[in-house]
N, CA, C and O atoms as a GROMACS GRO file, in nm:
protein
  480
    1MET      N    1   1.262   1.633  -0.808
    1MET     CA    2   1.164   1.677  -0.718
    1MET      C    3   1.102   1.746  -0.731
    1MET      O    4   1.003   1.750  -0.659
    2ILE      N    5   1.134   1.887  -0.880
    2ILE     CA    6   1.033   1.956  -0.919
    2ILE      C    7   0.878   1.903  -0.976
    2ILE      O    8   0.762   1.921  -0.941
    3ARG      N    9   0.945   1.830  -1.081
    3ARG     CA   10   0.858   1.719  -1.142
    3ARG      C   11   0.756   1.650  -1.041
    3ARG      O   12   0.642   1.680  -1.077
    4ALA      N   13   0.755   1.586  -0.952
    4ALA     CA   14   0.713   1.527  -0.904
    4ALA      C   15   0.604   1.635  -0.782
    4ALA      O   16   0.517   1.586  -0.710
    5ALA      N   17   0.647   1.814  -0.791
    5ALA     CA   18   0.599   1.879  -0.725
    5ALA      C   19   0.469   1.914  -0.862
    5ALA      O   20   0.351   1.880  -0.854
    6VAL      N   21   0.523   1.979  -0.965
    6VAL     CA   22   0.426   1.976  -1.112
    6VAL      C   23   0.298   1.900  -1.130
    6VAL      O   24   0.181   1.935  -1.146
    7VAL      N   25   0.368   1.764  -1.121
    7VAL     CA   26   0.238   1.655  -1.116
    7VAL      C   27   0.147   1.638  -1.086
    7VAL      O   28   0.043   1.594  -1.133
    8LEU      N   29   0.217   1.712  -0.916
    8LEU     CA   30   0.153   1.705  -0.752
    8LEU      C   31   0.032   1.778  -0.760
    8LEU      O   32  -0.068   1.754  -0.693
    9ALA      N   33   0.045   1.884  -0.859
    9ALA     CA   34  -0.003   2.018  -0.873
    9ALA      C   35  -0.148   2.006  -0.975
    9ALA      O   36  -0.265   2.043  -0.965
   10MET      N   37  -0.064   1.930  -1.078
   10MET     CA   38  -0.144   1.901  -1.206
   10MET      C   39  -0.237   1.794  -1.115
   10MET      O   40  -0.350   1.814  -1.158
   11LEU      N   41  -0.243   1.724  -1.046
   11LEU     CA   42  -0.326   1.562  -0.977
   11LEU      C   43  -0.483   1.676  -0.944
   11LEU      O   44  -0.598   1.678  -0.989
   12VAL      N   45  -0.382   1.784  -0.807
   12VAL     CA   46  -0.501   1.812  -0.748
   12VAL      C   47  -0.567   1.966  -0.806
   12VAL      O   48  -0.649   2.029  -0.739
   13PHE      N   49  -0.514   2.018  -0.952
   13PHE     CA   50  -0.550   2.135  -1.020
   13PHE      C   51  -0.576   2.076  -1.159
   13PHE      O   52  -0.495   2.077  -1.252
   14PRO      N   53  -0.736   2.008  -1.163
   14PRO     CA   54  -0.671   1.949  -1.328
   14PRO      C   55  -0.654   2.059  -1.434
   14PRO      O   56  -0.596   2.038  -1.541
   15GLY      N   57  -0.702   2.166  -1.403
   15GLY     CA   58  -0.726   2.285  -1.512
   15GLY      C   59  -0.568   2.321  -1.514
   15GLY      O   60  -0.544   2.345  -1.632
   16LEU      N   61  -0.446   2.336  -1.439
   16LEU     CA   62  -0.315   2.375  -1.412
   16LEU      C   63  -0.264   2.423  -1.553
   16LEU      O   64  -0.216   2.532  -1.585
   17ALA      N   65  -0.282   2.333  -1.613
   17ALA     CA   66  -0.183   2.272  -1.744
   17ALA      C   67  -0.269   2.132  -1.833
   17ALA      O   68  -0.282   2.009  -1.832
   18SER      N   69  -0.309   2.244  -1.897
   18SER     CA   70  -0.420   2.189  -2.058
   18SER      C   71  -0.320   2.078  -2.107
   18SER      O   72  -0.346   1.959  -2.089
   19ALA      N   73  -0.184   2.127  -2.181
   19ALA     CA   74  -0.118   2.080  -2.205
   19ALA      C   75  -0.064   1.959  -2.202
   19ALA      O   76   0.003   1.901  -2.288
   20GLN      N   77  -0.118   1.906  -2.034
   20GLN     CA   78  -0.054   1.806  -1.954
   20GLN      C   79  -0.159   1.726  -1.929
   20GLN      O   80  -0.151   1.716  -1.806
   21GLU      N   81  -0.296   1.633  -1.975
   21GLU     CA   82  -0.418   1.626  -1.885
   21GLU      C   83  -0.373   1.490  -1.858
   21GLU      O   84  -0.293   1.428  -1.929
   22TRP      N   85  -0.442   1.436  -1.723
   22TRP     CA   86  -0.443   1.316  -1.588
   22TRP      C   87  -0.589   1.301  -1.655
   22TRP      O   88  -0.669   1.390  -1.682
   23VAL      N   89  -0.600   1.168  -1.672
   23VAL     CA   90  -0.749   1.065  -1.677
   23VAL      C   91  -0.778   1.005  -1.577
   23VAL      O   92  -0.793   0.888  -1.610
   24PRO      N   93  -0.787   1.011  -1.525
   24PRO     CA   94  -0.878   0.894  -1.402
   24PRO      C   95  -0.826   0.783  -1.434
   24PRO      O   96  -0.744   0.815  -1.521
   25ARG      N   97  -0.820   0.656  -1.419
   25ARG     CA   98  -0.841   0.507  -1.448
   25ARG      C   99  -0.872   0.488  -1.327
   25ARG      O  100  -0.857   0.548  -1.221
   26ARG      N  101  -0.934   0.364  -1.373
   26ARG     CA  102  -1.015   0.222  -1.235
   26ARG      C  103  -0.882   0.134  -1.250
   26ARG      O  104  -0.861   0.124  -1.129
   27VAL      N  105  -0.822   0.093  -1.284
   27VAL     CA  106  -0.731  -0.008  -1.257
   27VAL      C  107  -0.610   0.022  -1.285
   27VAL      O  108  -0.554   0.080  -1.378
   28GLY      N  109  -0.573  -0.037  -1.168
   28GLY     CA  110  -0.367   0.000  -1.169
   28GLY      C  111  -0.269  -0.097  -1.201
   28GLY      O  112  -0.195  -0.057  -1.111
   29GLU      N  113  -0.204  -0.191  -1.253
   29GLU     CA  114  -0.057  -0.238  -1.258
   29GLU      C  115   0.030  -0.137  -1.175
   29GLU      O  116   0.055  -0.017  -1.185
   30ILE      N  117   0.080  -0.281  -1.052
   30ILE     CA  118   0.157  -0.276  -1.017
   30ILE      C  119   0.259  -0.377  -0.976
   30ILE      O  120   0.232  -0.480  -0.914
   31GLN      N  121   0.387  -0.337  -1.016
   31GLN     CA  122   0.473  -0.428  -1.033
   31GLN      C  123   0.562  -0.446  -0.812
   31GLN      O  124   0.613  -0.368  -0.732
   32ALA      N  125   0.527  -0.590  -0.815
   32ALA     CA  126   0.538  -0.635  -0.653
   32ALA      C  127   0.662  -0.775  -0.645
   32ALA      O  128   0.660  -0.892  -0.682
   33LEU      N  129   0.762  -0.687  -0.575
   33LEU     CA  130   0.900  -0.830  -0.580
   33LEU      C  131   0.890  -0.857  -0.507
   33LEU      O  132   0.817  -0.772  -0.457
   34ASP      N  133   0.914  -0.946  -0.418
   34ASP     CA  134   1.004  -1.085  -0.306
   34ASP      C  135   1.094  -1.073  -0.291
   34ASP      O  136   1.168  -1.143  -0.360
   35LYS      N  137   1.164  -0.969  -0.183
   35LYS     CA  138   1.299  -0.971  -0.242
   35LYS      C  139   1.362  -1.104  -0.163
   35LYS      O  140   1.483  -1.119  -0.176
   36VAL      N  141   1.297  -1.190  -0.091
   36VAL     CA  142   1.357  -1.326  -0.013
   36VAL      C  143   1.387  -1.444  -0.129
   36VAL      O  144   1.488  -1.514  -0.128
   37ASN      N  145   1.236  -1.456  -0.268
   37ASN     CA  146   1.340  -1.520  -0.266
   37ASN      C  147   1.265  -1.452  -0.422
   37ASN      O  148   1.192  -1.517  -0.496
   38ALA      N  149   1.278  -1.404  -0.428
   38ALA     CA  150   1.327  -1.278  -0.550
   38ALA      C  151   1.206  -1.293  -0.694
   38ALA      O  152   1.209  -1.274  -0.816
   39ARG      N  153   1.102  -1.342  -0.585
   39ARG     CA  154   0.940  -1.342  -0.722
   39ARG      C  155   0.885  -1.242  -0.784
   39ARG      O  156   0.830  -1.162  -0.708
   40VAL      N  157   0.882  -1.229  -0.841
   40VAL     CA  158   0.814  -1.090  -0.967
   40VAL      C  159   0.652  -1.100  -1.055
   40VAL      O  160   0.608  -1.139  -1.164
   41MET      N  161   0.600  -1.035  -0.920
   41MET     CA  162   0.440  -1.063  -1.036
   41MET      C  163   0.377  -0.902  -1.006
   41MET      O  164   0.382  -0.826  -0.909
   42THR      N  165   0.313  -0.898  -1.150
   42THR     CA  166   0.222  -0.783  -1.209
   42THR      C  167   0.114  -0.780  -1.141
   42THR      O  168   0.046  -0.868  -1.193
   43LEU      N  169   0.063  -0.741  -1.067
   43LEU     CA  170  -0.108  -0.747  -0.946
   43LEU      C  171  -0.184  -0.634  -1.067
   43LEU      O  172  -0.106  -0.569  -1.136
   44ARG      N  173  -0.286  -0.622  -1.080
   44ARG     CA  174  -0.419  -0.588  -1.149
   44ARG      C  175  -0.463  -0.524  -1.036
   44ARG      O  176  -0.565  -0.587  -1.009
   45ALA      N  177  -0.448  -0.421  -0.938
   45ALA     CA  178  -0.550  -0.328  -0.833
   45ALA      C  179  -0.678  -0.230  -0.875
   45ALA      O  180  -0.669  -0.116  -0.919
   46VAL      N  181  -0.761  -0.280  -0.859
   46VAL     CA  182  -0.849  -0.178  -0.927
   46VAL      C  183  -0.920  -0.072  -0.764
   46VAL      O  184  -0.923  -0.137  -0.659
   47VAL      N  185  -0.960   0.046  -0.758
   47VAL     CA  186  -0.925   0.142  -0.712
   47VAL      C  187  -1.046   0.113  -0.622
   47VAL      O  188  -1.167   0.119  -0.642
   48GLY      N  189  -1.005   0.095  -0.563
   48GLY     CA  190  -1.124   0.037  -0.408
   48GLY      C  191  -1.080  -0.046  -0.391
   48GLY      O  192  -1.007  -0.038  -0.292
   49GLU      N  193  -1.081  -0.142  -0.438
   49GLU     CA  194  -1.059  -0.295  -0.361
   49GLU      C  195  -0.882  -0.320  -0.374
   49GLU      O  196  -0.786  -0.283  -0.441
   50PRO      N  197  -0.916  -0.406  -0.260
   50PRO     CA  198  -0.757  -0.463  -0.200
   50PRO      C  199  -0.736  -0.560  -0.311
   50PRO      O  200  -0.823  -0.607  -0.384
   51ALA      N  201  -0.586  -0.586  -0.313
   51ALA     CA  202  -0.549  -0.670  -0.310
   51ALA      C  203  -0.415  -0.687  -0.275
   51ALA      O  204  -0.322  -0.606  -0.276
   52ARG      N  205  -0.421  -0.816  -0.242
   52ARG     CA  206  -0.296  -0.911  -0.163
   52ARG      C  207  -0.167  -0.938  -0.267
   52ARG      O  208  -0.182  -0.969  -0.385
   53PHE      N  209  -0.033  -0.918  -0.196
   53PHE     CA  210   0.064  -0.973  -0.214
   53PHE      C  211   0.201  -1.077  -0.110
   53PHE      O  212   0.298  -1.028  -0.053
   54GLY      N  213   0.174  -1.182  -0.113
   54GLY     CA  214   0.269  -1.244   0.033
   54GLY      C  215   0.191  -1.133   0.182
   54GLY      O  216   0.082  -1.088   0.147
   55THR      N  217   0.223  -1.099   0.297
   55THR     CA  218   0.194  -1.039   0.374
   55THR      C  219   0.081  -0.838   0.386
   55THR      O  220   0.023  -0.786   0.481
   56LEU      N  221   0.093  -0.811   0.300
   56LEU     CA  222   0.081  -0.632   0.230
   56LEU      C  223  -0.066  -0.654   0.162
   56LEU      O  224  -0.115  -0.751   0.105
   57THR      N  225  -0.101  -0.565   0.184
   57THR     CA  226  -0.291  -0.575   0.178
   57THR      C  227  -0.228  -0.369   0.082
   57THR      O  228  -0.168  -0.274   0.134
   58ILE      N  229  -0.278  -0.387  -0.048
   58ILE     CA  230  -0.260  -0.241  -0.157
   58ILE      C  231  -0.432  -0.233  -0.162
   58ILE      O  232  -0.525  -0.311  -0.184
   59LEU      N  233  -0.407  -0.055  -0.117
   59LEU     CA  234  -0.562  -0.017  -0.138
   59LEU      C  235  -0.518   0.066  -0.221
   59LEU      O  236  -0.425   0.139  -0.186
   60LEU      N  237  -0.606   0.083  -0.431
   60LEU     CA  238  -0.536   0.214  -0.402
   60LEU      C  239  -0.644   0.297  -0.400
   60LEU      O  240  -0.754   0.250  -0.374
   61ARG      N  241  -0.626   0.442  -0.431
   61ARG     CA  242  -0.717   0.509  -0.413
   61ARG      C  243  -0.778   0.590  -0.492
   61ARG      O  244  -0.884   0.647  -0.465
   62ALA      N  245  -0.693   0.601  -0.630
   62ALA     CA  246  -0.701   0.695  -0.706
   62ALA      C  247  -0.544   0.604  -0.814
   62ALA      O  248  -0.439   0.554  -0.774
   63CYS      N  249  -0.589   0.617  -0.926
   63CYS     CA  250  -0.495   0.596  -1.011
   63CYS      C  251  -0.517   0.679  -1.202
   63CYS      O  252  -0.608   0.647  -1.278
   64HIS      N  253  -0.442   0.748  -1.223
   64HIS     CA  254  -0.419   0.879  -1.314
   64HIS      C  255  -0.338   0.827  -1.435
   64HIS      O  256  -0.232   0.771  -1.404
   65SER      N  257  -0.358   0.832  -1.526
   65SER     CA  258  -0.225   0.834  -1.656
   65SER      C  259  -0.241   0.935  -1.744
   65SER      O  260  -0.321   1.025  -1.720
   66ARG      N  261  -0.186   0.933  -1.829
   66ARG     CA  262  -0.203   1.087  -1.953
   66ARG      C  263  -0.264   1.024  -2.054
   66ARG      O  264  -0.280   0.910  -2.098
   67ALA      N  265  -0.291   1.127  -2.074
   67ALA     CA  266  -0.446   1.145  -2.233
   67ALA      C  267  -0.298   1.048  -2.355
   67ALA      O  268  -0.175   1.050  -2.362
   68ALA      N  269  -0.429   0.968  -2.434
   68ALA     CA  270  -0.313   0.854  -2.546
   68ALA      C  271  -0.222   0.967  -2.618
   68ALA      O  272  -0.117   0.958  -2.681
   69ASP      N  273  -0.299   1.070  -2.586
   69ASP     CA  274  -0.174   1.182  -2.720
   69ASP      C  275  -0.092   1.249  -2.626
   69ASP      O  276  -0.054   1.363  -2.652
   70GLU      N  277  -0.061   1.193  -2.522
   70GLU     CA  278   0.117   1.285  -2.468
   70GLU      C  279   0.164   1.189  -2.441
   70GLU      O  280   0.106   1.082  -2.461
   71VAL      N  281   0.295   1.197  -2.381
   71VAL     CA  282   0.370   1.098  -2.365
   71VAL      C  283   0.344   1.016  -2.216
   71VAL      O  284   0.315   1.074  -2.111
   72PRO      N  285   0.357   0.899  -2.229
   72PRO     CA  286   0.239   0.790  -2.134
   72PRO      C  287   0.398   0.812  -1.968
   72PRO      O  288   0.520   0.820  -1.956
   73ASP      N  289   0.264   0.811  -1.877
   73ASP     CA  290   0.320   0.849  -1.737
   73ASP      C  291   0.182   0.782  -1.717
   73ASP      O  292   0.088   0.754  -1.790
   74ALA      N  293   0.224   0.765  -1.544
   74ALA     CA  294   0.095   0.718  -1.413
   74ALA      C  295   0.093   0.770  -1.268
   74ALA      O  296   0.190   0.761  -1.193
   75ALA      N  297   0.034   0.797  -1.251
   75ALA     CA  298   0.030   0.823  -1.126
   75ALA      C  299  -0.051   0.739  -1.021
   75ALA      O  300  -0.134   0.669  -1.080
   76ALA      N  301  -0.053   0.721  -0.864
   76ALA     CA  302  -0.152   0.689  -0.834
   76ALA      C  303  -0.143   0.679  -0.670
   76ALA      O  304  -0.037   0.649  -0.616
   77TRP      N  305  -0.229   0.699  -0.616
   77TRP     CA  306  -0.245   0.713  -0.453
   77TRP      C  307  -0.264   0.584  -0.406
   77TRP      O  308  -0.364   0.524  -0.445
   78MET      N  309  -0.176   0.522  -0.320
   78MET     CA  310  -0.170   0.391  -0.257
   78MET      C  311  -0.172   0.435  -0.085
   78MET      O  312  -0.135   0.535  -0.023
   79GLU      N  313  -0.232   0.315  -0.048
   79GLU     CA  314  -0.199   0.262   0.107
   79GLU      C  315  -0.178   0.110   0.066
   79GLU      O  316  -0.233   0.034  -0.014
   80VAL      N  317  -0.046   0.097   0.183
   80VAL     CA  318   0.007  -0.034   0.220
   80VAL      C  319  -0.006  -0.031   0.320
   80VAL      O  320   0.023   0.055   0.403
   81THR      N  321  -0.071  -0.167   0.332
   81THR     CA  322  -0.061  -0.243   0.484
   81THR      C  323   0.040  -0.333   0.510
   81THR      O  324   0.113  -0.364   0.417
   82ASP      N  325   0.062  -0.390   0.641
   82ASP     CA  326   0.157  -0.527   0.616
   82ASP      C  327   0.129  -0.585   0.811
   82ASP      O  328   0.162  -0.558   0.926
   83GLU      N  329   0.055  -0.669   0.735
   83GLU     CA  330  -0.046  -0.846   0.846
   83GLU      C  331   0.083  -0.807   0.946
   83GLU      O  332   0.032  -0.788   1.056
   84HIS      N  333   0.212  -0.790   0.956
   84HIS     CA  334   0.279  -0.855   1.034
   84HIS      C  335   0.338  -0.675   1.115
   84HIS      O  336   0.404  -0.680   1.219
   85SER      N  337   0.313  -0.573   1.070
   85SER     CA  338   0.323  -0.446   1.129
   85SER      C  339   0.304  -0.494   1.310
   85SER      O  340   0.279  -0.613   1.332
   86PRO      N  341   0.312  -0.433   1.387
   86PRO     CA  342   0.262  -0.405   1.583
   86PRO      C  343   0.051  -0.312   1.516
   86PRO      O  344   0.013  -0.212   1.456
   87PRO      N  345   0.004  -0.407   1.566
   87PRO     CA  346  -0.175  -0.379   1.561
   87PRO      C  347  -0.143  -0.189   1.584
   87PRO      O  348  -0.066  -0.145   1.669
   88GLY      N  349  -0.204  -0.122   1.508
   88GLY     CA  350  -0.232  -0.004   1.525
   88GLY      C  351  -0.140   0.139   1.491
   88GLY      O  352  -0.151   0.257   1.525
   89SER      N  353  -0.066   0.082   1.427
   89SER     CA  354   0.080   0.130   1.362
   89SER      C  355   0.040   0.169   1.242
   89SER      O  356   0.133   0.222   1.182
   90GLY      N  357  -0.072   0.166   1.172
   90GLY     CA  358  -0.122   0.216   1.078
   90GLY      C  359  -0.064   0.199   0.973
   90GLY      O  360   0.054   0.185   1.004
   91PRO      N  361  -0.077   0.189   0.834
   91PRO     CA  362  -0.041   0.221   0.670
   91PRO      C  363   0.118   0.199   0.690
   91PRO      O  364   0.168   0.276   0.772
   92VAL      N  365   0.223   0.087   0.615
   92VAL     CA  366   0.368   0.104   0.589
   92VAL      C  367   0.410   0.212   0.420
   92VAL      O  368   0.500   0.274   0.363
   93PHE      N  369   0.359   0.198   0.416
   93PHE     CA  370   0.324   0.318   0.324
   93PHE      C  371   0.179   0.373   0.286
   93PHE      O  372   0.084   0.295   0.277
   94ARG      N  373   0.162   0.543   0.259
   94ARG     CA  374   0.041   0.612   0.214
   94ARG      C  375   0.119   0.728   0.108
   94ARG      O  376   0.193   0.823   0.135
   95GLY      N  377   0.075   0.683  -0.005
   95GLY     CA  378   0.046   0.795  -0.092
   95GLY      C  379   0.104   0.838  -0.195
   95GLY      O  380   0.218   0.825  -0.152
   96TRP      N  381   0.121   0.893  -0.332
   96TRP     CA  382   0.178   0.930  -0.434
   96TRP      C  383   0.253   0.850  -0.523
   96TRP      O  384   0.366   0.898  -0.524
   97MET      N  385   0.246   0.736  -0.611
   97MET     CA  386   0.361   0.685  -0.651
   97MET      C  387   0.353   0.707  -0.820
   97MET      O  388   0.256   0.713  -0.896
   98PHE      N  389   0.508   0.716  -0.846
   98PHE     CA  390   0.474   0.763  -0.991
   98PHE      C  391   0.569   0.704  -1.078
   98PHE      O  392   0.692   0.707  -1.070
   99ALA      N  393   0.479   0.635  -1.185
   99ALA     CA  394   0.546   0.527  -1.276
   99ALA      C  395   0.661   0.599  -1.373
   99ALA      O  396   0.732   0.524  -1.440
  100ASP      N  397   0.680   0.758  -1.381
  100ASP     CA  398   0.778   0.774  -1.452
  100ASP      C  399   0.976   0.841  -1.343
  100ASP      O  400   1.092   0.873  -1.365
  101ALA      N  401   0.855   0.816  -1.211
  101ALA     CA  402   0.999   0.882  -1.146
  101ALA      C  403   0.952   0.810  -0.997
  101ALA      O  404   0.900   0.876  -0.907
  102PRO      N  405   0.974   0.694  -0.990
  102PRO     CA  406   0.972   0.582  -0.873
  102PRO      C  407   1.054   0.627  -0.785
  102PRO      O  408   1.028   0.569  -0.680
  103ALA      N  409   1.132   0.694  -0.771
  103ALA     CA  410   1.240   0.730  -0.672
  103ALA      C  411   1.156   0.852  -0.664
  103ALA      O  412   1.154   0.879  -0.785
  104VAL      N  413   1.089   0.940  -0.612
  104VAL     CA  414   1.023   1.003  -0.608
  104VAL      C  415   0.924   0.979  -0.467
  104VAL      O  416   0.884   1.073  -0.398
  105ASN      N  417   0.909   0.908  -0.454
  105ASN     CA  418   0.804   0.854  -0.300
  105ASN      C  419   0.860   0.680  -0.296
  105ASN      O  420   0.757   0.653  -0.358
  106MET      N  421   0.898   0.604  -0.287
  106MET     CA  422   0.951   0.501  -0.293
  106MET      C  423   0.939   0.407  -0.160
  106MET      O  424   1.005   0.429  -0.059
  107PHE      N  425   0.838   0.290  -0.176
  107PHE     CA  426   0.817   0.216  -0.085
  107PHE      C  427   0.914   0.194  -0.012
  107PHE      O  428   1.028   0.181  -0.056
  108GLU      N  429   0.885   0.186   0.104
  108GLU     CA  430   1.097   0.083   0.174
  108GLU      C  431   1.002  -0.020   0.250
  108GLU      O  432   0.906   0.017   0.317
  109HIS      N  433   1.030  -0.124   0.236
  109HIS     CA  434   1.004  -0.257   0.320
  109HIS      C  435   1.127  -0.370   0.310
  109HIS      O  436   1.196  -0.382   0.209
  110PRO      N  437   1.139  -0.435   0.406
  110PRO     CA  438   1.260  -0.509   0.439
  110PRO      C  439   1.282  -0.617   0.345
  110PRO      O  440   1.394  -0.657   0.314
  111VAL      N  441   1.102  -0.696   0.268
  111VAL     CA  442   1.064  -0.795   0.227
  111VAL      C  443   1.031  -0.804   0.115
  111VAL      O  444   1.054  -0.895   0.035
  112TYR      N  445   0.944  -0.656   0.096
  112TYR     CA  446   0.945  -0.618  -0.058
  112TYR      C  447   0.907  -0.518  -0.124
  112TYR      O  448   0.889  -0.410  -0.068
  113ASP      N  449   0.894  -0.529  -0.210
  113ASP     CA  450   0.902  -0.383  -0.302
  113ASP      C  451   0.790  -0.362  -0.411
  113ASP      O  452   0.749  -0.455  -0.480
  114LEU      N  453   0.740  -0.226  -0.423
  114LEU     CA  454   0.630  -0.231  -0.508
  114LEU      C  455   0.637  -0.111  -0.613
  114LEU      O  456   0.638   0.003  -0.567
  115ARG      N  457   0.640  -0.125  -0.716
  115ARG     CA  458   0.591  -0.037  -0.826
  115ARG      C  459   0.479   0.013  -0.951
  115ARG      O  460   0.442  -0.042  -1.054
  116ILE      N  461   0.446   0.145  -0.884
  116ILE     CA  462   0.350   0.113  -1.000
  116ILE      C  463   0.370   0.131  -1.133
  116ILE      O  464   0.413   0.244  -1.154
  117LEU      N  465   0.357   0.063  -1.236
  117LEU     CA  466   0.355   0.053  -1.372
  117LEU      C  467   0.264   0.159  -1.549
  117LEU      O  468   0.287   0.216  -1.656
  118ASN      N  469   0.130   0.103  -1.425
  118ASN     CA  470   0.055   0.177  -1.558
  118ASN      C  471  -0.110   0.144  -1.462
  118ASN      O  472  -0.152   0.082  -1.364
  119CYS      N  473  -0.167   0.257  -1.601
  119CYS     CA  474  -0.303   0.352  -1.448
  119CYS      C  475  -0.388   0.266  -1.604
  119CYS      O  476  -0.301   0.244  -1.689
  120ARG      N  477  -0.510   0.226  -1.642
  120ARG     CA  478  -0.620   0.176  -1.675
  120ARG      C  479  -0.684   0.168  -1.723
  120ARG      O  480  -0.772   0.088  -1.695
   0.00000   0.00000   0.00000
């Protein structure tokens, strides 16, 4: 949990820790799982453009990765909506996902699972 707070602080205040720089990227690689039929896909989502998986619409708002000379990691801000949600209920997920620590802020859904893999 402390690690996630440090990562978030570095994203918000990029000059905080020069030893661990985050680089903004335009494309996120998202692993998507349909739990009903065990279908797994890797989606390429462009920041600002919606991507679809089943009944989900995934909007990547930001995607950051570590510099090439550092330990690989990725963090992405996502908003996920489900077309089966009641009207006006808002996103089923909104927040940061971390490739190196997926349990910090998990997407919880009865049918689908999403996980950020990388930002390029």
